[in-house]
C-alpha positions in Angstrom: 5.7 0.0 22.4 9.0 1.2 23.3 7.4 4.5 22.3 4.7 4.2 25.3 2.3 4.0 23.0 -0.6 2.0 22.9 -1.7 0.1 19.9 -3.6 2.6 17.8 -7.6 1.9 17.2 -8.3 2.3 13.5 -10.4 5.6 12.3 -13.0 3.6 10.7 -13.7 1.1 14.3 -16.5 2.9 15.0 -16.5 1.5 18.8 -13.1 2.6 18.8 -11.6 4.6 21.7 -9.5 7.7 20.1 -8.2 9.3 23.3 -4.4 9.0 23.1 -4.1 8.4 18.9 -5.9 6.8 15.4 -4.7 5.0 12.4 -5.8 6.0 8.6 -3.9 4.1 6.8 -5.3 0.9 5.0 -3.7 -2.2 4.2 -2.7 -2.0 0.7 -2.8 2.2 0.2 -1.5 3.3 -2.2 0.3 7.5 -2.5 -1.7 8.2 -6.2 -5.7 7.1 -6.7 -5.6 4.2 -8.8 -8.1 2.7 -11.0 -9.2 -0.6 -8.7 -12.3 0.4 -6.7 -10.9 -1.5 -3.9 -8.1 0.4 -3.5 -7.9 3.2 -0.4 -4.9 5.7 -1.4 -3.7 8.5 0.3 -5.9 11.6 -0.2 -9.1 9.1 1.0 -6.5 9.0 3.9 -6.7 13.2 4.9 -10.3 12.9 4.0 -10.5 10.8 7.0 -8.4 12.6 9.1 -10.4 16.3 7.9 -13.5 14.6 9.4 -12.1 13.3 12.6 -10.6 16.8 13.1 -14.0 18.8 12.0 -15.8 16.4 14.6 -13.8 16.1 17.4 -12.9 20.1 17.5 -14.0 22.1 14.2 -10.3 23.2 13.5 -10.6 25.6 16.3 -7.7 27.1 18.3 -7.7 24.2 20.8 -8.0 21.4 18.5 -4.5 23.2 16.4 -2.8 23.7 19.5 -3.4 19.7 21.1 -2.4 18.5 17.6 1.1 20.6 17.9 1.7 18.5 20.9 1.5 15.3 18.6 3.3 13.0 16.4 1.7 12.2 12.8 3.3 10.0 10.9 2.6 10.6 7.1 3.5 6.9 5.6 5.3 4.8 4.9 3.1 5.2 1.6 4.0 4.6 -2.3 5.1 0.8 -1.5 2.1 -0.1 -3.3 2.0 2.1 -6.5 5.0 0.5 -7.2 4.4 -3.0 -6.1 1.1 -2.9 -8.0 2.8 -1.6 -11.0 5.3 -4.1 -11.2 3.6 -7.1 -10.6 -0.2 -6.1 -11.9 0.9 -3.7 -14.4 4.0 -5.0 -15.5 6.1 -2.3 -15.7 9.8 -2.0 -16.8 12.2 -0.5 -13.8 12.5 2.8 -16.1 8.6 2.8 -16.5 8.0 2.5 -12.5 10.9 5.5 -11.8 9.4 7.5 -14.2 5.9 7.3 -11.3 8.6 8.3 -8.4 8.1 11.9 -9.0 4.2 12.2 -9.1 4.2 9.6 -5.8 6.7 11.8 -3.4 4.6 15.1 -4.6 1.3 13.3 -3.2 3.3 12.1 -0.2 5.1 16.2 -0.4 1.4 17.2 -1.0 0.0 14.9 2.5 2.8 16.6 4.5 1.6 20.5 3.9 -2.0 19.1 4.6 -1.0 17.4 7.9 0.7 20.6 9.0 -2.5 22.8 7.9 -4.4 20.8 10.2 -2.1 21.9 13.5 1.1 19.1 13.4 4.5 20.8 14.1 6.2 17.0 13.7 6.0 14.5 11.7 7.8 11.2 10.5 7.8 10.5 7.2 9.2 7.1 6.2 11.0 6.0 3.0 10.8 3.0 1.8 12.5 -0.6 2.2 14.7 -2.5 0.1 12.7 -4.4 -1.9 15.6 -6.2 -3.5 16.0 -8.1 -1.2 12.6 -9.3 -0.5 11.1 -12.7 -1.3 8.2 -11.7 -3.6 10.6 -9.7 -5.6 13.7 -12.0 -5.7 11.0 -15.2 -6.5 9.1 -12.8 -8.9 12.4 -11.6 -10.8 14.5 -14.3 -10.4 17.7 -14.6 -13.0 20.3 -16.9 -13.7 22.6 -13.7 -13.8 25.1 -13.8 -10.1 26.1 -10.5 -11.1 22.4 -8.8 -10.7 22.5 -10.0 -7.1 25.0 -8.1 -3.9 26.2 -10.4 -1.7 23.4 -10.0 0.9 21.8 -11.8 -2.2 19.3 -9.0 -3.1 18.9 -7.6 -6.4 20.6 -4.7 -6.7 18.5 -2.7 -9.6 15.6 -3.2 -7.2 17.9 -2.0 -4.2 18.6 0.8 -6.2 15.0 1.5 -7.4 14.1 2.4 -3.7 17.4 4.3 -3.3 15.8 6.5 -6.0 12.8 6.7 -4.4 14.3 7.5 -0.7 16.8 9.6 -2.3 13.7 12.2 -4.1 11.5 11.8 -1.1 14.4 12.7 1.4 14.9 16.4 -1.0 10.9 16.8 -0.7 11.2 16.8 2.8 14.7 19.3 2.3 12.6 21.4 0.7 9.5 21.3 3.1 11.8 22.1 6.1 12.4 25.4 4.5 9.1 26.1 3.5 8.2 26.0 7.4 11.1 26.5 9.3 9.0 25.9 12.7 7.7 22.4 12.1 10.4 19.8 12.3 9.8 16.7 9.9 12.6 14.4 10.3 12.9 10.8 7.4 12.0 7.6 8.9 14.4 5.0 7.4 13.5 2.2 7.1 15.7 1.0 4.6 19.2 1.6 7.0 16.5 -0.3 9.3 16.1 -3.0 7.5 19.6 -3.5 5.9 21.2 -3.2 10.2 18.6 -6.1 11.0 19.8 -8.4 7.9 23.0 -8.1 8.2 22.8 -8.8 12.2 20.3 -11.7 11.7 22.5 -14.3 13.0 23.9 -12.1 16.3 19.7 -11.1 16.6 18.7 -14.7 16.2 17.0 -15.5 13.5 17.6 -18.9 10.8 20.4 -18.1 9.1 19.0 -20.5 6.8 15.7 -18.9 6.0 16.7 -15.0 5.7 14.8 -15.2 2.3 11.9 -17.2 2.3 8.6 -16.4 4.1 7.3 -17.8 7.2 3.7 -18.6 5.4 2.4 -17.9 1.9 4.2 -20.9 0.6 3.0 -24.3 -1.0 0.3 -26.0 1.0 -0.9 -22.7 3.0 1.4 -23.8 6.2 3.1 -21.6 8.4 6.8 -21.9 10.0 7.1 -23.3 13.3 8.5 -20.5 14.3 8.0 -16.8 13.3 10.3 -15.6 15.7 13.6 -17.2 13.3 11.7 -15.5 10.0 12.6 -12.2 9.1 10.0 -12.2 6.4 6.2 -13.0 7.2 4.5 -13.8 3.7 7.6 -12.6 1.4 5.9 -8.6 2.2 5.3 -8.0 4.7 7.5 -9.1 7.4 7.7 -10.8 11.1 6.8 -8.9 14.3 10.0 -9.9 15.7 11.7 -8.2 12.6 9.4 -5.1 13.0 10.2 -5.2 17.0 14.1 -5.0 16.4 13.5 -2.0 13.4 11.5 -0.7 15.4 13.8 -0.5 18.2 16.9 1.0 15.3 14.3 3.3 14.0 13.5 5.1 18.0 16.7 5.7 18.7 17.3 6.9 15.4 14.5 9.3 15.3 13.7 10.0 18.9 16.7 13.2 19.2 15.9 14.7 16.1 12.4 15.5 17.3 13.6 17.4 20.1 10.4 16.7 22.5 10.0 14.9 25.5 7.1 13.6 25.2 3.4 13.8 22.7 -0.1 13.8 24.1 -0.9 11.6 21.0 0.0 9.6 18.0 -2.1 9.3 14.5 -0.9 7.6 11.7 -1.6 7.7 7.6 
């Protein structure tokens, strides 16, 4: 809302209004195609986007010019690839790190395809510091105190997130060289979350519950005041957390986009 965009309708909502933007994203989606047929991949979302543009404007010149006045958000994607690998696949940290080049290449290919649709301003977010998330802290709990940092986050998992983000930023720089007339901005979700997490006490969060989810605990109970919690269910964050992070991100990203306003907003 700080960006003055309405909440985007989902593309698969056939009765949705897409006058100011459209959302092609799907919960649980992955960057890479998975064997699980219930999991949507980034390539499927891009096909929906192509179908939408082909149906609404046939990819003609006017449509491409309109897309040039839109803001495209590609991601955050890749986190679920790693979630499934860590939790369902039981892969080691080195095995999951080996996935990063393929995941980032899928994101890079998606950005190229979005540029082909006429996009001139694109945000590509990185991943969160997963070592601070309750679901990971519970799954990989250890008695080794050296495994944790001063925020009680698992260092090796945060290092993995940094590895992905560094790889992604290198890919973004390569895209900038390849498409000098397109503005591609990295969305720093990692630092945005750490900013909030380190200042949580001042921002109204319960200092005793920073790494406790509001729901998803035994008995299916929900905390009495979600606005005092950082984590909603151990993996996703609360609305208050996202709101504050979004404010940080808008301040960080907006000057880099070099524009005054957008006609529409598209998310995949």
